[in-house]
C-alpha positions in Angstrom: 138.8 103.9 197.3 140.2 100.4 197.4 141.7 98.6 200.4 143.7 95.4 200.4 144.4 93.3 203.5 147.2 90.8 203.1 147.0 88.1 205.6 150.0 85.9 205.2 151.2 83.0 207.3 154.8 82.0 207.3 156.1 78.9 209.0 159.6 78.8 210.4 160.4 75.1 210.7 163.5 75.7 212.9 161.3 77.4 215.5 158.4 75.1 214.9 156.0 78.1 215.1 153.9 80.2 212.8 154.0 84.0 212.5 151.0 85.8 211.1 151.4 89.2 209.3 148.7 91.5 208.3 149.0 94.9 206.6 146.1 97.1 205.5 147.0 99.6 202.8 144.5 102.1 201.3 144.8 102.9 197.6 143.7 106.5 198.1 144.0 107.5 194.4 142.4 104.3 193.1 145.1 103.5 190.6 145.5 99.8 191.7 149.0 100.2 193.2 150.6 101.9 196.2 152.8 105.0 196.4 155.4 105.7 199.0 152.8 107.9 200.8 150.1 105.3 200.7 152.4 102.5 201.9 154.0 104.6 204.6 150.6 105.5 206.1 150.2 101.7 206.7 153.8 100.8 207.6 155.2 102.9 210.4 158.8 103.9 209.8 158.9 102.8 206.2 162.1 104.1 204.6 162.8 105.0 201.0 165.3 102.1 200.9 162.6 99.6 202.0 160.2 101.1 199.5 162.8 100.5 196.8 163.2 96.9 197.9 159.5 96.3 197.8 159.1 98.0 194.4 160.7 95.1 192.5 160.1 96.6 189.0 161.3 100.1 190.1 158.3 101.8 188.6 157.7 104.0 191.6 154.5 102.1 192.7 154.0 98.9 194.7 151.6 96.3 193.4 149.7 93.9 195.6 152.0 91.1 194.5 155.1 93.1 195.3 153.7 93.9 198.7 152.8 90.3 199.4 156.3 89.2 198.4 157.9 91.8 200.7 155.9 90.7 203.6 156.7 87.0 202.9 160.4 87.9 202.6 160.4 89.9 205.8 161.3 93.2 204.2 158.4 94.7 206.2 156.5 93.3 209.0 152.7 93.0 209.2 
Protein backbone atom coordinates (compact mmCIF):
# COMPACT_ATOMS: atom_id res chain seq x y z
CA UNK A 1 0.00 0.00 0.00
CA UNK A 2 1.57 3.25 -1.12
CA UNK A 3 0.73 6.73 0.07
CA UNK A 4 1.78 9.99 -1.44
CA UNK A 5 1.68 13.33 0.27
CA UNK A 6 1.87 16.32 -1.94
CA UNK A 7 2.95 19.44 -0.17
CA UNK A 8 2.84 22.27 -2.61
CA UNK A 9 3.33 25.94 -1.93
CA UNK A 10 1.91 28.49 -4.35
CA UNK A 11 2.64 32.19 -4.13
CA UNK A 12 0.08 34.74 -5.21
CA UNK A 13 2.08 37.91 -5.85
CA UNK A 14 -0.96 40.13 -6.05
CA UNK A 15 -1.94 39.07 -2.50
CA UNK A 16 1.66 38.96 -1.29
CA UNK A 17 0.88 35.75 0.58
CA UNK A 18 1.52 32.05 0.33
CA UNK A 19 -1.08 29.29 0.35
CA UNK A 20 -0.07 25.78 1.34
CA UNK A 21 -1.91 22.74 0.01
CA UNK A 22 -1.56 19.15 1.13
CA UNK A 23 -3.41 16.09 -0.09
CA UNK A 24 -2.78 12.55 1.09
CA UNK A 25 -4.00 9.90 -1.34
CA UNK A 26 -3.72 6.18 -0.68
CA UNK A 27 -2.97 3.90 -3.63
CA UNK A 28 -5.01 1.01 -2.26
CA UNK A 29 -4.46 -1.33 -5.21
CA UNK A 30 -0.73 -0.53 -5.46
CA UNK A 31 -0.75 0.18 -9.21
CA UNK A 32 1.11 3.47 -8.93
CA UNK A 33 -1.80 5.72 -9.90
CA UNK A 34 -5.12 6.82 -8.43
CA UNK A 35 -8.64 5.83 -9.45
CA UNK A 36 -11.73 7.97 -8.94
CA UNK A 37 -12.50 5.93 -5.81
CA UNK A 38 -9.00 6.40 -4.34
CA UNK A 39 -8.93 10.11 -5.10
CA UNK A 40 -12.46 10.79 -3.90
CA UNK A 41 -11.56 9.17 -0.55
CA UNK A 42 -8.95 11.92 -0.13
CA UNK A 43 -10.78 14.84 -1.77
CA UNK A 44 -14.21 15.48 -0.31
CA UNK A 45 -16.83 16.28 -2.92
CA UNK A 46 -14.67 15.34 -5.92
CA UNK A 47 -16.83 15.25 -9.03
CA UNK A 48 -16.44 13.19 -12.20
CA UNK A 49 -15.85 16.46 -14.06
CA UNK A 50 -12.97 17.39 -11.75
CA UNK A 51 -11.51 13.90 -12.06
CA UNK A 52 -11.61 14.29 -15.85
CA UNK A 53 -9.75 17.59 -15.59
CA UNK A 54 -7.11 16.03 -13.34
CA UNK A 55 -6.71 12.95 -15.58
CA UNK A 56 -4.88 14.89 -18.29
CA UNK A 57 -4.17 11.87 -20.50
CA UNK A 58 -7.74 10.51 -20.08
CA UNK A 59 -6.59 6.99 -19.21
CA UNK A 60 -8.96 6.66 -16.25
CA UNK A 61 -6.18 6.92 -13.65
CA UNK A 62 -4.44 9.93 -12.10
CA UNK A 63 -0.66 9.89 -11.81
CA UNK A 64 1.24 11.71 -9.05
CA UNK A 65 2.32 14.28 -11.66
CA UNK A 66 -1.27 14.86 -12.81
CA UNK A 67 -2.37 15.25 -9.19
CA UNK A 68 0.42 17.74 -8.43
CA UNK A 69 -0.47 19.76 -11.53
CA UNK A 70 -4.16 19.82 -10.52
CA UNK A 71 -3.36 21.09 -7.05
CA UNK A 72 -0.96 23.72 -8.43
CA UNK A 73 -3.62 24.86 -10.94
CA UNK A 74 -6.31 25.04 -8.26
CA UNK A 75 -8.51 22.35 -9.82
CA UNK A 76 -8.68 20.80 -6.36
CA UNK A 77 -7.66 22.26 -3.04
CA UNK A 78 -5.37 20.58 -0.59
